[in-house]
C-alpha positions in Angstrom: -23.6 -45.7 8.9 -24.8 -43.5 12.2 -24.2 -39.5 12.0 -21.7 -38.4 15.3 -19.9 -35.3 13.9 -17.7 -35.5 16.8 -14.9 -33.7 17.3 -11.9 -35.5 17.2 -7.8 -35.6 18.0 -6.1 -36.1 14.6 -2.8 -36.6 13.7 -1.8 -36.0 9.6 0.3 -34.7 7.4 0.6 -32.7 4.4 2.5 -34.0 1.0 4.7 -31.1 -1.0 1.6 -30.1 -3.4 -0.3 -29.5 0.1 -2.7 -32.0 0.1 -3.4 -33.0 3.1 -3.7 -36.6 4.7 -5.1 -38.0 8.0 -3.1 -40.8 9.8 -4.5 -41.5 13.3 -7.1 -39.9 15.3 -8.2 -40.4 18.8 -12.1 -41.3 19.6 -13.6 -42.3 22.8 -10.1 -43.0 24.2 -9.2 -45.5 21.3 -6.3 -44.5 18.5 -7.8 -45.4 15.3 -5.5 -45.8 12.3 -6.4 -44.6 8.7 -5.3 -47.3 6.6 -7.0 -46.4 3.4 -8.5 -43.4 2.3 -11.1 -44.2 -0.2 -12.4 -41.1 -1.5 -11.6 -37.1 -0.8 -13.7 -34.3 -1.6 -14.7 -30.9 -0.3 -18.3 -29.7 0.8 -20.0 -26.4 2.1 -21.9 -27.5 5.6 -23.5 -24.2 6.8 -21.3 -22.0 4.7 -18.2 -23.7 6.5 -15.9 -25.3 3.5 -14.9 -29.0 4.5 -12.9 -31.4 2.9 -14.6 -34.7 3.4 -12.7 -38.0 3.6 -14.2 -41.3 3.2 -11.6 -44.3 5.1 -11.8 -47.7 5.8 -9.4 -49.2 8.9 -9.6 -52.7 11.0 -11.2 -51.8 14.0 -11.1 -54.7 16.7 -10.8 -57.1 14.0 -13.7 -55.9 11.3 -13.1 -53.9 8.2 -14.8 -50.6 9.5 -15.6 -47.9 6.7 -16.3 -43.9 8.5 -16.0 -40.7 7.1 -13.8 -37.6 8.4 -14.6 -34.2 7.8 -11.7 -30.8 8.4 -13.7 -27.7 8.9 -11.1 -24.9 6.5 -12.2 -21.9 8.6 -11.4 -23.5 11.7 -8.7 -26.3 11.4 -11.1 -28.8 13.4 -11.3 -32.5 13.0 -14.6 -34.2 13.1 -15.2 -37.9 13.0 -19.1 -37.2 10.9 -20.5 -41.0 10.4 -19.4 -44.4 11.4 
């Protein structure tokens, strides 16, 4: 996977216990639906707490894996790896 770290527009929802789940995002004008969340974790990057989502979706007819990051301090989403 290639590191991109690009800011993205995200649609996400919180379930009753408060778990954040990404639904779909826009990157370079393309809308990508998050079909499966493979793993969720939390990390600190340069002192900022981030939630990391390793996901999988069908993009242009192929299943592709990617990583999304949510910065808890600023509430910003990033496409980290594709």
